[in-house]
N, C-alpha and C positions, 0 to 999 in steps of 0.2 A: 287728177287722173285724166289721161287723154282718151276721150270716148272713141276717136277714130281708130286707135289701135285696139281697144277693148271689144269692139263689135265683131271684127273678123275672128278674134280669138275665141270669143264666145260661140260664135257660129260654127267654128271647127270642133269645138268641144261637144256642142249639141249634135253635130253630124256624127261624130265618133260614138257617142252614146246611143244615137238612134240606130246606127249600123250594128252595134253590139246587141241592142235590145231586139232588133229584127232578126238577128241569128238566133237569139234565145227563144223568143216568142214566136216568131214566124208569122206568116199571114194566114188570115182566116180563109179556108178553101170555099169554093163556090159550088163544087159538085158534090155528088153523093159519096160517102165514106163509109166503109164497113170494117168490122173486126177490131183489131187492136188500134187501128189508126183512129177510129171513132172514139175509143176510150181515151186515148191521149189527147185528141181534140177537145173532149168534154172536160178533161182535167185541166187543160190549158184555159179554157173558158171560165171554169170555176175559180182558178187562181186569180185571172185578171179581174173578175167581178168582185171577188173577195178583197182585193187590193183597192178596188174602186170604193167599196163600202168603208174600208179603213180610212181612206182619204177623206171621204165625206164626214166620218166621225171626228177626224183630226180638225177638220175646218170648222165643225160644229163647235168643238171645244174652244178653238180660237174666237169664233164668233160670240160664244156665250160669255167669254171673259172680257170682250171689248165692248159689247152693247150692254149698258146698264138696265136693270129692270125699271119698269115704269112706276112712278109714284104719282105724278100729276097726270092730268088728262093729256097734255101735249106729249109727255114721254111715252105713254101707253100707245098713243097714235104713231109716234116715230118707231117704237119697237115693232109695231105691226108692219110698217113699211119695210124695215130692215128684215123683219122675218120673211116677207114676200121675196125680197131681193135675194136672201140666202137660199130660199126654196128654189128659185129660178137658177141660181148659180150651181146648186147641188144637181139639178136636172140637167144642166149643160155638161157637168162633169160626167154624170152617169151616162149620158148620151155619147160622149166621146169615148169613154171606156168601152161601151156596149158596141160601138162601131169598130174599135180595134179588136174586140173580142170575136165578134161573129157577124160584122157588117150590119149591126142593128137588128139581127133576128132574135126576137124575144123567146127565151125558152125557160122552162120551169127551174132546172138546175142553176141557171145563171141568176135568176131572181132569188132563189133561196141563198145562193153564196153571196149576193150583195147584201141581203139582210143580215147574214151571219158575219160578214165583214163589219157592217155598221155596229152590230151588238158587241162583237169583239173589240172593236175600236173604243166604244163607249166604256167597256169593262176595264180596259187598260187604264183609262183616265179616272176610273171610279176610286181606285185605292191610291190616292196621291201621297200618302205619308210613308209608304214602305220604300226602302231603298232599292230593293231588288225591282219593284214595279217601276220606280223612276228610271232605272237603268234600262229596263225593257222598253219604256216609253221613249227614251232617247233613240234606241236602235230602231223602234217603230216609226218615229218621226223621220229619221234619216231615210229609211226604206220608202216611206210614203213620198217624201220630197223627190227622191230619185225617181220613183215610178211616175209621178206626175210630170216631171221634166221630160221623161222618155215619151210619155203619151202625148203631151201637148205639142 
């Protein structure tokens, strides 16, 4: 595969997806907002942070399947290091989504929607044997990957 040709194509696709996402999500306002505009702004922030929680839950499922549980002392130590790295990466993801949501302004409804997104994401992967749940998980994963590409 010729990487010189793939780079500009990938950049154009990313720019297209970013322009579409900016039209849908919009930018976080900096001034005071009242009335219905305030309600729509809060719904936008809730949605973005719920998707963030779902992304973190998905990455936790991937992390949990890749990093084996420790049996020996060395493995337990390595698992602790990987846990720390995972927590730092999750914090970076949450900070990025929070900045897109409201320029990093922390609010109660965004925090609750982040926690709800994490719990919902964990519950999707809890029932791994059901075909309907697996189909929902596939749609969920596609949605998360798309959201993460748009946000990053």
